C-alpha positions as CSV (number, residue, x, y, z in Angstrom):
1,X,-33.7,-43.2,1.6
2,X,-30.1,-43.3,0.4
3,X,-29.2,-41.4,-2.8
4,X,-28.9,-43.5,-5.9
5,X,-25.1,-43.8,-6.4
6,X,-23.5,-44.4,-9.8
7,X,-21.4,-47.4,-10.3
8,X,-18.1,-45.6,-10.8
9,X,-14.8,-47.3,-9.8
10,X,-13.3,-45.6,-6.7
11,X,-9.8,-46.1,-8.1
12,X,-10.6,-44.1,-11.3
13,X,-12.0,-41.2,-9.2
14,X,-8.8,-41.3,-7.0
15,X,-6.7,-41.0,-10.2
16,X,-8.8,-38.0,-11.3
17,X,-8.3,-36.3,-7.9
18,X,-4.6,-36.8,-7.9
19,X,-4.2,-35.7,-11.5
20,X,-6.2,-32.5,-10.8
21,X,-4.2,-31.8,-7.6
22,X,-0.8,-32.5,-9.2
23,X,-1.7,-30.6,-12.4
24,X,-0.2,-33.3,-14.8
25,X,-0.5,-37.0,-15.5
26,X,3.3,-37.4,-15.1
27,X,3.3,-36.0,-11.5
28,X,0.1,-38.0,-10.7
29,X,1.8,-41.2,-11.9
30,X,4.7,-40.5,-9.5
31,X,2.4,-40.0,-6.5
32,X,0.3,-43.1,-7.4
33,X,3.4,-45.2,-8.2
34,X,2.1,-46.2,-11.5
35,X,3.0,-45.4,-15.1
36,X,1.8,-42.3,-17.0
37,X,0.0,-44.7,-19.4
38,X,-2.0,-46.2,-16.5
39,X,-3.1,-42.7,-15.4
40,X,-4.1,-41.9,-18.9
41,X,-6.0,-45.2,-19.2
42,X,-7.9,-44.6,-16.0
43,X,-8.9,-41.0,-17.0
44,X,-10.1,-42.3,-20.4
45,X,-12.1,-45.0,-18.8
46,X,-13.7,-42.5,-16.4
47,X,-14.5,-40.2,-19.3
48,X,-16.3,-43.1,-21.0
49,X,-18.3,-43.9,-17.9
50,X,-19.3,-40.3,-17.3
51,X,-19.9,-39.5,-20.9
52,X,-17.9,-36.3,-20.8
53,X,-14.4,-35.0,-21.4
54,X,-12.3,-34.3,-18.3
55,X,-9.2,-32.9,-19.9
56,X,-8.5,-31.0,-23.1
57,X,-5.1,-31.3,-24.8
58,X,-3.7,-27.9,-25.8
59,X,-0.3,-26.5,-26.8
60,X,0.2,-25.5,-23.2
61,X,-0.5,-29.0,-21.9
62,X,-3.6,-30.7,-20.4
63,X,-6.4,-28.3,-19.3
64,X,-9.2,-29.6,-17.0
65,X,-12.7,-29.1,-18.3
66,X,-15.5,-27.4,-16.3
67,X,-16.8,-30.8,-15.5
68,X,-13.4,-31.9,-14.0
69,X,-13.2,-28.6,-12.1
70,X,-16.7,-29.2,-10.6
71,X,-15.8,-32.7,-9.5
72,X,-12.4,-31.9,-8.0
73,X,-13.3,-30.2,-4.7
74,X,-16.0,-32.8,-4.0
75,X,-13.5,-35.7,-4.6
76,X,-10.7,-34.0,-2.7
77,X,-12.9,-33.4,0.3
78,X,-14.3,-36.9,0.1
79,X,-10.9,-38.6,0.0
80,X,-9.6,-36.3,2.8
81,X,-12.6,-37.3,5.0
82,X,-12.0,-41.0,4.3
83,X,-8.4,-40.6,5.3
84,X,-9.3,-38.9,8.6
85,X,-11.9,-41.6,9.4
86,X,-9.4,-44.4,8.6
87,X,-6.8,-42.8,10.8
88,X,-9.3,-42.7,13.7
89,X,-10.3,-46.3,13.2
90,X,-6.7,-47.5,13.1
91,X,-5.6,-45.2,15.8
92,X,-2.9,-43.5,13.7
93,X,-2.0,-39.8,14.1
94,X,-3.5,-38.0,11.1
95,X,-1.1,-35.9,9.0
96,X,-2.6,-33.3,6.7
97,X,-0.5,-32.3,3.7
98,X,-0.7,-28.6,2.8
99,X,0.8,-27.4,-0.5
100,X,1.4,-23.7,-0.6
101,X,2.7,-21.5,-3.4
102,X,4.5,-18.5,-1.9
103,X,5.9,-15.4,-3.6
104,X,9.6,-15.6,-3.1
105,X,10.0,-12.2,-1.3
106,X,7.4,-13.2,1.4
107,X,9.0,-16.6,1.8
108,X,12.5,-15.3,2.3
109,X,11.7,-12.0,4.1
110,X,8.9,-13.1,6.4
111,X,7.7,-16.7,6.4
112,X,10.8,-18.9,6.6
113,X,12.3,-17.2,9.7
114,X,9.0,-17.8,11.6
115,X,8.2,-21.3,10.2
116,X,9.6,-23.3,13.1
117,X,6.9,-21.8,15.4
118,X,4.1,-23.0,13.1
119,X,5.6,-26.5,12.9
120,X,5.9,-26.6,16.7
121,X,2.3,-25.7,17.1
122,X,0.9,-27.8,14.3
123,X,2.9,-31.0,14.0
124,X,0.0,-32.7,12.3
125,X,0.4,-30.4,9.2
126,X,3.0,-31.5,6.6
127,X,3.7,-28.0,5.1
128,X,5.2,-28.0,1.6
129,X,6.2,-24.7,0.1
130,X,6.9,-23.9,-3.5
131,X,8.1,-20.4,-4.3
132,X,7.2,-18.3,-7.3
133,X,7.5,-14.7,-8.7
134,X,3.9,-13.9,-7.9
135,X,2.5,-15.7,-10.9
136,X,0.8,-18.9,-9.8
137,X,-2.1,-21.1,-10.9
138,X,-3.3,-23.0,-7.8
139,X,-5.2,-25.8,-9.5
140,X,-2.8,-26.4,-12.4
141,X,0.2,-26.5,-10.0
142,X,-1.4,-28.9,-7.6
143,X,-1.5,-26.4,-4.7
144,X,-4.0,-25.9,-1.9
145,X,-3.5,-22.1,-1.6
146,X,-1.0,-19.4,-2.4
147,X,0.5,-16.3,-0.8
148,X,0.5,-13.4,-3.3
149,X,1.3,-9.7,-3.4
150,X,-1.4,-7.5,-4.8
151,X,-4.7,-5.6,-4.0
152,X,-6.7,-8.7,-3.0
153,X,-8.6,-9.1,-6.2
154,X,-7.9,-12.2,-8.2
155,X,-10.7,-13.7,-10.5
156,X,-12.2,-16.8,-9.0
157,X,-10.1,-16.6,-5.8
158,X,-10.9,-15.9,-2.2
159,X,-8.4,-13.7,-0.5
160,X,-7.6,-13.0,3.1
161,X,-5.2,-10.1,4.1
162,X,-2.0,-11.2,5.9
163,X,0.4,-8.2,6.0
164,X,0.6,-4.7,4.7
165,X,3.6,-3.9,2.6
166,X,4.2,-0.2,1.9
167,X,7.1,0.4,-0.5
168,X,10.0,2.8,0.2
169,X,13.4,3.5,-1.5
170,X,16.2,1.4,-0.1
171,X,19.8,1.4,-1.0
172,X,23.3,0.7,0.4
173,X,24.2,3.0,3.2
174,X,26.9,4.9,1.2
175,X,24.3,5.7,-1.5
176,X,21.5,6.5,1.0
177,X,23.8,9.0,2.8
178,X,24.1,11.2,-0.2
179,X,20.4,11.4,-0.9
180,X,19.0,14.6,0.7
181,X,15.9,15.2,-1.3
182,X,13.8,13.0,-3.7
183,X,15.2,14.8,-6.7
184,X,18.7,13.5,-5.8
185,X,17.5,10.0,-6.9
186,X,17.8,11.3,-10.5
187,X,21.6,10.8,-10.2
188,X,21.2,7.2,-9.1
189,X,20.3,4.0,-11.0
190,X,16.7,3.3,-10.1
191,X,16.1,-0.4,-10.0
192,X,12.7,-1.4,-11.2
193,X,10.1,-4.2,-10.8
194,X,7.8,-5.5,-13.5
195,X,5.1,-3.1,-12.1
196,X,6.1,-0.1,-14.1
197,X,4.0,2.5,-12.3
198,X,5.7,2.2,-8.9
199,X,8.5,4.7,-9.2
200,X,6.2,7.4,-10.9
201,X,3.7,6.9,-8.1
202,X,6.3,7.2,-5.4
203,X,7.7,10.4,-6.8
204,X,4.2,11.8,-7.0
205,X,3.6,11.0,-3.3
206,X,6.9,12.6,-2.5
207,X,5.9,15.8,-4.4
208,X,8.7,15.5,-7.0
209,X,9.0,14.8,-10.7
210,X,10.0,11.3,-11.8
211,X,13.3,11.2,-13.7
212,X,13.7,9.0,-16.8
213,X,13.6,5.4,-15.7
214,X,16.4,3.4,-17.4
215,X,17.5,1.0,-14.7
216,X,17.3,-2.8,-15.0
217,X,13.9,-4.5,-14.4
218,X,13.6,-7.5,-12.1
219,X,10.8,-10.0,-11.4
220,X,11.6,-10.4,-7.7
221,X,12.0,-8.0,-4.8
222,X,14.6,-10.4,-3.5
223,X,16.8,-9.8,-6.5
224,X,16.1,-6.0,-6.3
225,X,17.2,-6.0,-2.6
226,X,20.3,-8.0,-3.3
227,X,21.5,-5.6,-6.1
228,X,20.6,-2.6,-4.0
229,X,22.6,-3.9,-1.0
230,X,25.6,-4.4,-3.3
231,X,25.5,-0.7,-4.3
232,X,23.9,-1.4,-7.7
233,X,21.2,1.2,-7.3
234,X,18.2,2.2,-5.3
235,X,15.1,0.0,-5.2
236,X,11.5,0.5,-4.1
237,X,11.0,-2.4,-1.7
238,X,8.4,-3.6,0.8
239,X,9.8,-2.5,4.2
240,X,8.4,-5.4,6.1
241,X,10.3,-7.9,4.0
242,X,13.7,-6.2,4.5
243,X,13.7,-5.5,8.2
244,X,16.7,-7.8,8.8
245,X,18.9,-6.2,6.0
246,X,18.0,-2.7,7.4
247,X,18.8,-3.8,11.0
248,X,22.1,-5.3,9.8
249,X,23.1,-2.1,8.0
250,X,23.1,-3.6,4.5
251,X,20.3,-1.4,3.4
252,X,19.3,2.1,4.5
253,X,16.1,4.1,4.1
254,X,16.8,7.7,3.0
255,X,13.2,9.0,2.9
256,X,10.1,8.6,5.0
257,X,7.7,8.7,2.1
258,X,6.1,5.3,1.4
259,X,3.9,4.0,-1.4
260,X,0.9,1.8,-0.6
261,X,0.9,-0.5,-3.6
262,X,-0.7,-3.6,-2.1
263,X,0.0,-6.2,0.5
264,X,0.4,-10.0,1.0
265,X,-2.8,-12.1,0.9
266,X,-3.6,-15.8,1.4
267,X,-5.6,-16.9,-1.6
268,X,-7.5,-20.1,-2.6
269,X,-10.0,-21.1,-5.2
270,X,-13.5,-19.7,-4.5
271,X,-15.2,-23.0,-5.3
272,X,-13.1,-25.0,-2.8
273,X,-13.7,-25.0,0.9
274,X,-10.7,-24.4,3.1
275,X,-9.3,-27.5,4.8
276,X,-8.5,-27.5,8.6
277,X,-4.8,-27.2,7.7
278,X,-5.4,-24.1,5.6
279,X,-7.5,-22.5,8.3
280,X,-4.8,-23.3,10.9
281,X,-2.1,-21.8,8.7
282,X,-4.0,-18.6,8.0
283,X,-4.9,-18.1,11.7
284,X,-1.2,-18.6,12.6
285,X,-0.1,-16.0,10.0
286,X,-2.6,-13.5,11.3
287,X,-1.3,-14.0,14.8
288,X,2.3,-13.6,13.7
289,X,1.4,-10.4,11.9
290,X,-0.1,-8.7,15.0
291,X,1.5,-5.4,15.5
292,X,2.2,-5.0,11.7
293,X,0.0,-2.7,9.8
294,X,-2.8,-4.6,8.1
295,X,-3.7,-4.4,4.4
């Protein structure tokens, strides 16, 4: 016996799915090719029909309620399934859009040089990449998944290890050549990330006292690496992300000691099943990272 189905307009549910995925009424209106007022009207109509609020207005913008969060993965999966079925009926080649937030260091240092191989293998996936500085909100930003640096523990997120990323001091060759022992770093400008404990932990692993840390602080390893290559100081950097600069002689590694501070992980909301495109992308990244030390 078929389930009793509520009489809810499909178009209103579609507007909710797009608004949740895009993270704002403005971007939803652009995707749907309607006005922002039309999106707001459809959401208000849906809230009246469901008898519950779907978004709360805050100083930081619209925030989806628990009810909207519960509906989103079901609606997203349903519309994706309908699109695939319609493509089969009409004989069209199905293209699956995959929106990924990627920490800039991983995008520049590892992902982008390899991306042609993924696209050659998976032409049915329309991969769209948005970079960030390791701070990302998947649902609010309309993403499917994110590549982050960390220890694999993010509240409400599933995480799959992609690549280990031990940190080591790197500097321009002329600076690295005058560093004989860890204590020599005290005479250099030590460039810092926003993770304040990295240098003290590295010096502890090297068996040396940490000098006063007064160098500039950066929110991206890409920026740290660029300044270090220009002889602006020595930076603790993930070796796997700077292999090209080391091979080209722009950066040099004066010490063998490394610090295990985390790695790169593929992450997605724990309440959302992975799509075929997400699975294909994660499988491809794992195959590309064979031979690299896992997290």
